[in-house]
N, C-alpha and C positions, 0 to 999 in steps of 0.2 A: 621241602618241596613249597614253592612259593604258592599264592595262591590263585586257586584257576584261575579266576578274571585274568592273572597276569600271565599262564600258563598256555603254550602250543600243545596241541594233541594232534594226533595221527590216528586217525580210525580208519582200518582195511573193512570191507565188504559195507559200505555205507548207505548204499543205493536202498536197500529195505531192513525190514527183519531189526533185529537189535543192533547191527550198525545205526541204521538212520532214527532211531530212538535213542540212542547214547547221542549222538550228532546233535540232536536237538535238546538234551540235555543239560549238555556242555557250552551249548551255544545261550541258553536261560541264563547260563554262571558267568557268563562273555567271554566264555576261553576263545582263543585263535585255532580255526581247525583247519588239517587238512583232510577232506575227505576223499579216501580210493576206493574204486571196484569197477568192474568192466563195464557196467550201463553209464556212458557218458553222458547222455540226455536225463536221466535220471538224476543224477549225481548231480548236476547244476542245480534242479528242481531243490533237493535236498539243501545244496546251499545256501541257495537263493532264502530257503525256510530261517536257516541257522543266522544269516545277514536283519532277517524280519526280527527274530530275536534276539539281537544284538550281540550275536557273534560276530567275529569274520569268517569268513570260509573260503577256501580254495580246493576247488574238485580237481582231482587228476585223474583219467582212467587209467586204471591198473591192473593186470591179471596175475597176483602174487604167486603164483606158479612160475613167474619168469622174473629170476634172481636179478637180471640188469634194469629189468623195469620197478623193482623192488628197492632197488640200490638210488636210483633216479628221484623216485618219492622220496626217499629220505633226505638226498641231496638238494630236492625242489623245495621242500619242507621247512631245512637250515636256512637256505636262502633266503627265504622269502620272508621268513619270519624272525630269525637271527638265532635259531638254534629249536631243539624239540626237549621238553618236559614232561612226555607222557606218549606211547607209542600203545596202542589197542589192536592185538592181531585179533581180528573178529572173523575175518573172510575164512567164508567152508562151504563147502557142498557136501552133498549126502546121496545115498545110495542103498537101496532097500532092495533086497532079494536074496537067492539062498545062493550061495558061493559060486556055483558051476553054474547059474542060470543068466550070470552077465558079462560078458566082455572082460576079459583082465584087462582091457584097455582103460574101461572106466573106473574100476577099479584102482588100476595106479594114480590115474586122473584124481582120485579122491586123495589118496594119498598124498600127492605132489601137492596139491592146493592146500589142504587143512596142516598138513604136519610139516612139508617142505616150506608153502609160505609162512607159517610161522616162525620157523630156523630161519629163514631168509628175512623177513624184518625185521627180527631180533638182533643181527649181527647188522645189519643194515642200521640201524636205530641206536647199536651201543656206543659208537663214540660222542654220539651230540647228548646222549641220557648220563655218561659218564661226565661230559663237562657240565650239564646240570643239575647232577647228581638227581636225575628222574625217574619215573617209574615205569616197567612194561609190563600190561596186563596181559595176558593170554586167554582168549575165553575157549573154552571146551566141555562138550556137553559127554557125558558121563555114560556109554552105552558097553554094556554086558550081554546082548541081546542077539538070539537068533535071526538071520535076515540084513543083519548089518554089520558084517566081518570088518568090511575093509574100512568103514568111518569108525567104527570102535578100535581098529588098530591105530587107527591115526589119532585118536583123539587121547588115547592112552599112551601113544607116543609123544601127545604135546603135554601132558601132565608128568611124565618121565623127565622129559625135556626140562620144562621148568622148572623141576625139581634140582635140576643138578644144576642148571644155569644160575639160579637162585644164592647157591652156593660161590660158582666162580663170580657173579658180577659183585657180591657183597664187598669185593675189595677196590670195587671200582665207585662203590658209593649208590649203586644203582636197585634199588630194588624188583625183586620180580616175580607179579602175584600171577593166580590162576583163577577163575572165576568158571564155576562150575554149576550150568544149568540144567535142572531137568526137562522136562518137554514146556517148549516155551510156545505160542500163538502167533507164531509167523507163518509168513510164507515158504520156509522151508520146507513143511511135505509136500508142497506144489510144486515147488523147485527140483527138489530131489529125485535122482535117478529111480525109476520103480518098474522092479521085471518082478514083484508078489502077483500080478494079474488083477490088484485088489487097489480101491482107492484107501489110503493113508488118511488117518484122523490121528491128533494127538491124545491123549489122554492127562487129564487133568492139564492142564497147561497151565502154566505162569504167562502172566503178561509180558511184553517186552520192556516196556517202563519199567519194571520189575529187574530185568537184569542191568539196565542203564544204570538206574538208582545204584545197582553192586557195582559198577565200573567207575562210576562218580567217586564212589567210595574207597573204592582203591587206590586211586590216584591221591584225593584225600588223606589216606590213612594208609597206606598200602598193607596187607597181609599175606601172607602164605597162600592160603586158599580161601575161597568163599565160594559156601553152598547155596544156589537158590533155586527154590522149591524143593521134591522130596529127594533130599540128600545128590541133588545132581543126576538122578537115573530118569534118560528120556525113556518113555514108553508110547508107543501109538499103537492103534488096533486098525486091522482093517476089516473094512466096510464092504457089504456084500454086493458095490458097486463094481463091475468089472472095468478094468483099465487094460488097456495095449501095453506094452513093453515099450521105456522109453529111456534116453539117457537126461532126462531133464535138463539142466543148467551146469551140468559135470563140464559138458565140452566145449558147451556154447551158451552164453547169457541167453535169458528168456526173456519175454515183451511182459510176459502174465506175472504178479507176484510183486507189486507195486509198493506197496504201502508198510510199517511196522510192522503192525498186527496183519495176521493171517485170516480171519473174523470163523478161525473152525468152532464150532458150537464144543462145548463141553460133553463128553464123551457119555457121563451120565445122565446127561438129556435124554438119550437113546435110549438107556433101559438101566435096572439097577447095577451096582457094582459087581457083585456074585455072576450073575448071568454074561457081563462084558467080560470079564477075566473069563469065563469059559470059552465064548466065543473067539476071544484072541488065541487060548489056544486051542482051540478047534481047529481053526482056519491054518495055525501057523504049523500044526501037524500035517494038515493035507498038504501044504506047502511043498513043506518039507520031504513027503512022499510020493512028488511027482516026479 
């Protein structure tokens, strides 16, 4: 792998959260960046920040659930910068709520965006990565909790897909890495489809910059799997604040939640950890009995 200052890095989901933090981290190291997300105006703002930090950046509005759009993203990246050295599949959407509480259309879109978006990106990037002997990084939070079934299915699929592709791509000289964060303080919880009836708050989140650092290190020194936070387990608790059911950004992008951080106060600040655990379990039990 060539130095990051001479590398071209593609990042999906770059308009906010981990993707935005990663874009700025790579820009500080002088990388040439191709930034993709659905929110075009916000993406252009991130690209301008990257230019200010010393990187070069091309912003392209892309929905990763659209295979043709992802292939065009790969083509434009290689055409603009002469190849692709690293591709980071970071775009993702979430859904919280009982399986039968949310329309299956919304569950399906979570799978299409998170898992198929990752597969589309890998397939589109592989020819260029094979040429550069580059790195594919898949970002996936490990979730095996009630009220997040379709999200859990998608990220579990990403981890298994990455493991299989890692062996397949070895003969092409391409490294495949999986970064597995725990709860992260990003706008993800604000963006997620929410059918729980309550506001969601991440429990013991790490910063988006901590995950961005792991992504940079995977490009520098590829590793099969890297955990960030509490062994990559995403935990959230439900506040007493009522929320109306909504699809969040699953079907369409939202204007809210624009930064890298979500500015979620640590859950421990609200009460003791044992009491919090009881609140989490109690509210989950109530929701499951509805």
